[in-house]
C-alpha positions in Angstrom: 9.2 -5.7 -6.6 7.1 -8.7 -5.9 3.7 -8.7 -4.2 2.2 -11.8 -2.6 -0.8 -12.3 -0.3 -1.2 -15.0 2.3 -1.1 -16.1 5.9 2.1 -18.0 6.3 5.0 -15.5 6.6 7.7 -18.1 5.5 5.6 -19.1 2.4 4.9 -15.4 1.5 8.6 -14.6 1.6 9.5 -17.7 -0.4 6.9 -17.0 -3.1 7.9 -13.4 -3.4 11.5 -14.4 -3.9 10.6 -17.0 -6.5 8.7 -14.4 -8.4 11.8 -12.4 -9.0 14.4 -15.2 -8.8 15.9 -14.5 -12.3 16.4 -10.8 -11.5 18.0 -11.6 -8.1 20.5 -14.0 -9.6 21.4 -11.6 -12.4 21.9 -8.7 -10.0 23.9 -10.5 -7.2 25.4 -13.5 -8.9 27.3 -15.5 -6.3 27.8 -12.7 -3.8 26.5 -13.1 -0.2 23.8 -10.6 0.5 21.1 -10.0 3.2 17.6 -9.5 1.9 15.1 -8.0 4.3 11.5 -8.5 3.4 9.1 -5.6 4.1 5.8 -7.2 5.2 2.6 -5.2 5.6 -0.1 -6.7 7.8 
């Protein structure tokens, strides 16, 4: 889980993914996956 606050949706998603990058890479490796962000406004 990663929580980020901001106004730019693209930047928020990018920052939240960078916060957990190592966990994502470890879990999925080179598989293709779809990640759907849950944004609360």
